[in-house]
N, C-alpha and C positions, 0 to 999 in steps of 0.2 A: 310528391310531398313525402318528407321523411316521417318515419314513425315517431310518435311522441308518447311517452309514458312516464309518469312519476309514481312513486310509492309514497302515499301521503304520510304514513307513520314514520318512514325513514326521514322524510324532509322535515317533519315536525320535530323529530329528535335532533336533527342537525341544527335547526334554528335555535333550539334550546341550548344545545352544546356550544354553539358559536357565541350566543349571548353570554353564557357563563364564562367563556374564555375572555370575552371583552372585559367583564368585571375583574377577572383574575389579572389581566394586563394592567388595569388601573391600580389594583392593590399592589402588584409587584412594582409598578412604576413609582408609586409612593414610597415603597421600601427602598427602591434603588436611589431615588433622590435623597432620602433620609441617610442612607449609607454614604453617599458621596459627601453630603453636608457634614456628617460626623467625621469623615476622614480628614476634612480640612479644619475642623473646629479648633485645633491647637495652633493653627497658622496665624500669622499676623501680617499686616501690610496690604498693599495694593493688590498683590496677586490673589490673596485670600478674598478680598472684596470682589475682584473680577470673577473668580471662580464661583463664589457664592451667587453672584448675580446670574451667571451663566446657568448654574444648576437650577436656580429657582425660576428662571424664565424659559430659556430655550429647551433645556432638558425636560423640565416639568411639562411644558407645553406639548412636546413630542410624546414622551412616555406615559404621561398621566391623562392627557386630553386627546391629542390627535390620533395616536395609534389605537387606543380603545374605541374611540368614536368610529374610526374606519372599520374596525372589526365588527362593531355593532351594526354599522350600515350594511355590511354583507349579510348579517342575520336578517335585517329588515328587508333587504332586497329578495332574499330567498323566501321569506315568509310572504311577501307580496306576490311573488310568482306562484307559490303554492296555492295561495288564496285565489288567484286568477284561474288557475287550472281547475280548482274545485267549482268555482262559479260557472265556468264555461261547460264543464261536465254536466252540471245540473241544468243549464240552459239547453244543452243538446238532448239530455234525457227528457226534459219537459216538452221540447219540440216533437220528439218521437212519440211521447205519450199523449200529446194533444193538450197538455196543461200549460 
């Protein structure tokens, strides 16, 4: 069996940092879509309509929803694993201590 060790404080800090990064990606994604929309605001015609639709659907979905969600999922996964390690450690200690 391979050695297994986590440093709880480091993992907690990483969980928090990754969660913060997820929020930053959402904020930056909103700014990105706003900049793209502003860049075409003076345009007219079907191309503008197509670009606007693309920016407000596909681009927004990816940069404002999907990417931040994926990053947050990584934070949640890491936290779940950290929590499992903590519980198992307590169970083992309880078994040894007879409680």
